[in-house]
N, C-alpha and C positions, 0 to 999 in steps of 0.2 A: 504494500500500500504506500509505503514511503516514496517509492519510485514515481508513482502517479502524482503524489503531492509535489514532488520536486519539479515535475513537468509544468504544473500550474505556476509554480514560483518563477520558473525561468521566463515563461511567457509574460507574466505580470510585471516582472522586474524590468524587462526590456521596454515595455510601454511606459512604466512609471519613471524610469531613468531618463527617458527622452523628455517627458513632461517636466521633471524637476530641473533638468539641464536648461531647458528653455526659460523656466521661471527664474532661475538664478542669473541668467544672462540678461533678462529684461529688467528685473527689479532686485539687484543684489543688495544685501545688507551692508556688505563691505566690498571694496574693489581691489583687494590685494591679489597679486598674481598667483595663479595655481600652477603655472608651468614648472616652477622651481621644484615642486614636490610631486609632479604628475607621475613620474616613473615609479617613485616609491609608493604612491597611493595605488597605482595600478597593480603593482606587485602585491601589496598588502591586500587589495581587494581579491585577487586571484587566490592567494593563500587563505584569506579569511573565508571565502566561499567553501573551499575544500575542508577547512576546519569545521565549519557549521554542518556540512553534509556528513562528514565522517563521525562527528560527535553525536549527531542526531541518530545516525544509523546504529552506532554502538549502543546508545541508550535504548533505542527501540528494540534491538536484539536482546538486550539484557532484560528489559521489562517483559518481553514475550516469554521468557523462561519461567516467569512466576505466574501463579494462578491468583487472581484477585477476586475469587468467588465471594468471600465475605464482604469485601468492599463493593463488589458489583451489586450484591443484593440490596444494599442501602442506596444505590444510585439509580434504581429503576425509574423512579419518578423524574429525576433530573434528566435522564436520557430519553424520556418520553416527551419532553418539552419540545416545542418547535425549534428548528435548527438555529434560527436567529437569536432565540433566547439562550440556547446553549452556548453560542459563540460569545455573546455578551458576558455571560457568567464566566466562561473560560478566560476571557481577557481580564476580567476583574481579579480572578484567582492568580493568573500568571503575573499581572502587573504588580499586585500586592507582594507576591513572592520575590519578584525581581527587584522591587524597590528596596527590600531588606538585604538582598544579596549585594546590591549596588552600594548601599550604605556600609555594609561590612567591608567591601573592597576599599573604601576610603578610610575605614577605621583601623584595619589591621594590616601591618606591613606585609605579611605573607600573601594576603589576598590582593593588596595593592599591586604587587608584582604581576598579577594576572590582568590588571586593568590599565597599568600605566601606558602601555603602547596606544591604547585608545585615546589618551590625552596628549599624545606626542605631536599632533598636527597643530601648526600655528595658523592655519587657515581652514576653519571648519566648513565643510560643504557635504553634499550628499555622498560624494565618493570617499572623502576622508573618513566619513562615519563608519566605514567598513574596516577601519584599523582595529582589529581584534586579535588577541592572542589565542592560541589553542585552548588554554585552560579557561580563558574568559568565555569562549564559545561553548565549552563543555558545561560550565556553571549555568549559563543562561539557557542552554538547550534542555537541561534537566526538567524544569517546570514546563517549558513550552511543549516538549515532546510527550511527557507523561500526561499532562492535563488534556491535550488535544486528542491524542490517540488512545491512551489507556484509561484515562478517567472518564472522559465524555464519550469515548468510543466512536468518534466521528468517522464517517466514511471518507474515501479518497477525495471526492469533490468538496465536501464540507470542510475537511481539514485543509485542502488546498486553498480554498477561499480564505480560511482563517489565516493561513501562513502568508497569503498574498496581502491581506490587510496588514500583517506584521511587517512586510517589506515596505508598504506605504508609510507606516509609522517610523521605521528606521530612516527612510529618506526624509520624511517630514521633520523629524527631530533635528537632523543635522543640516537641513537646508540653509544655504547662505542667503536667506531671505526672511523678511518679517511678515507675519500673518495677523490680520485683524479678524478675529472670529467672535467679537462681541462678548456677550455674557458667557459663552461657552468656554472662555478662558478659565472660568472657575472650576470647570470639570476636566478640561483637556490641556495637555502640554502644547505650547506653541514653539516654533523654532527658536524664537528669541529667549524663551524660558530656558531651554536646554543649552543655548549658547552661553548663558551665565555659568552653567555648570562647568564649561570648558575654559573659563577665565583662568589666566595664569596667576594673577595676583589678588583676586578679590574673593569670590565665593565658590571656589572649586568644590568645597565640601557641602554644597547645597543643591537644591533642585534635582533630586535623584529620580523622580518619576520618568517614565517613558511614554505612557499613554495618558494616564489620569493625573491631574494636578492635585486631586483631593488628598493623596497620601502626604505630599509635602505640606499642604495646608493644615492637615490634621496633626501631623507630628512635628511641626515647627521647623521645617527645613526649606520653606519656600522663600525665594527672593524675587521681588518684582523687578523685571529688567528695566523698568522706567526709573528705578533708583540707581542704576549703573551709569557711569560716564558714557558719553556718546561713542567714544572709541576706547577700547581696552584690549590688552594683549590676551591671546589665546595660547593654549599649549601648556607645557610643563614649566616654562620660564627658564629652562636651561638648554644648552646646546647638547645634542646627542652625537657621540662618535659612532661611526659605522660598526665598530666592533661590538657594541651592546645591542644592536638591532636583532640579531638572531635569538639572543636570550629573551628579549622583550616579546618577540613573535611567539615564542613558546609560552611565556608567562611565568618564568621562574627567576 
């Protein structure tokens, strides 16, 4: 089933990437050059995709070895809900779990090593958002794969649609653009919200959510981008030597 889901992801990614590239070129939040880091971003993207697919495949295979009969018995009502309701519930569970994983990555040195590569880009955009280490991908794939495939037991099409929405969120969060979504900002993350999280000198330890802004608002980790300077540095705030990149790609 995972193979069918990946096919949906590839098709949706191509269409979404074109759309976000056009958006960033027409209305960029900042006009810094991407060419200086393009080769590294493309390499990181290719490696990151392999990391995500391999980690999800490993998690799916591992979960398939276990029988969740007792768990399944208590989930009959949940699985009988309309698919759109299951997808919403799934995203709530996944985003809540990932919020705390993300906070832990910034709290503990060992976990920060899995995440620091993601913060290495000094020009955040939809492509640089795919800078993820192998262990970072593995940590985030755990709730995503388990909830969608083994908890909700979604079929290939439903799971594919859910993962396609996940790709949109990934590109949306890291877009080099600002979005005006009105009152929905109290529920959902905007690109400018997540960009604050990538600040080098200000609030890197804030705005941990990926889909919903409610977790940051509930747990006191939300920073309004309107409170930030008009221009601020992104990235780690330090120069990286080429020698540390392989280690950061693994996440150790």
